N, C-alpha and C positions, 0 to 999 in steps of 0.2 A: 365269920363262918369258914368252915374248911371244905375243900373239895377232895373227896376220897375216891380213888380208883383202885379196884381189885383186879389184878392182872394174873392170868394163868399162862402157862407156857404156850398155849395155842390160840389164846384170844383174850380180849378185855372182858372179864366176867360181868362187871357192873361199874357204874360211875354214879356217885351221889354228890350233888352240890348242896350247899347250905347245911352241912353237917354240924350239929351243935356239940356232939360228944362222941368219942370212940373209946370202946373198952376192948382190950384184947389180952392175950397171954404171951409173954416172952420168956426167954431163958431165966430172967431174974424174977419172974412171977407176973401177976396181973398188974395192968397199968391202965390209966385213963388219960386220954388226950383231949384238951379243950382248944378252941381256936387261938387263944392267947399264949398257949404253951410254947416254950422255946423249941427250936429245931431239935429233932429227935430221930434216933435210929434204934431199931430193935430187931433181934432175931426171934421170929415167931416159932412157937412149938404147936403141935396139933392141939386145937382147943376151939373155944367159942369166941366169936367176935360180935360186938353189938354196936350199932350205929344209931344215934338219935338224930332224926331229921324232922324239923318242924313239930317236935313233940311226939313223933311216931317212932317206934323202935323197929329196927331191922336186925335180924339175927343170921349169922353165918357160921358154919363149921369150916375151919380152915386148917390146912395141912402146914408142914414146915414152910417157912418163907422169911421174907424180910419186910420191914415197914420203915419207910423213910418219910419224915415230915420236914418240909422246907417251907417256911412261911405258912401260907394257908393250904398248900398242896400236900396231900398225903398219898403216897403210892405204896400199895401193898402187892408184893409179888410172892405167889405161893404155888406149890405143885397142884393143889386141888382145893376146891371150895364148893360148898353146898349151901344154898339159901333156904330158909324155912321160917315158919312162925312158931313151931313147937320146940321149945328149948330142950325138952327131954329127948325128943327124936333126934335133934342135932347132936346132942351129947352122945347118943348111941352111935351115930355115924362116926364120930371121932373115935370112940372106943373100938368099934368093930372094923372100921375101914382103915383110918389113917394110922392108928397105933399098931395094928396088926401088920400093915405094910412096913412100918418102921422096924418092927422086930424081925421080919423076914430079911430086910436089907442088912441089919446087923449080923444075922447069921451068914448071909451071903458074903459080906465083907470079911468075916472071920474065916470062912472057908477059903476065900481068895488069898488071904494073908498066909494061911497054912500052905497053900500050893506054891506061892512065891517063895516062902521060906525054904521049902523042900528043894526047889530049883536052885536057889542060891547055895544051899548046903551041898548039893551034888556038884555044882561047878567048883566049889572050894575043894571038894574031895578029888576032883579030876586034876586040879592044879597041884596037889600034893604028890600024885602018883607019877 
């Protein structure tokens, strides 16, 4: 069995021992981990994660993060997570919260790049004069 810890920047969100199966979504697509799976590393994208513990399913909406499996220990570190029983509601959380934040961050990075480029260009112009 696996021991799974879900860690947020400000706290340990949850810990489950005796995990039989973990399903999540990474950059390469959906994947499943079982206890006998080799050590594994994945970059997580906003999506749903499912844990099977003693035949019972636990569902989480997770934001960007990383998953590291070493032996039976699985550590998941992400910016935000929400636990719930209704998969549709959690999918809505991912769409409305996590992906919207991601789009806003992309726009902010683009604007910052434009400002940096403008400053560098002006310094270059000063050097010519």
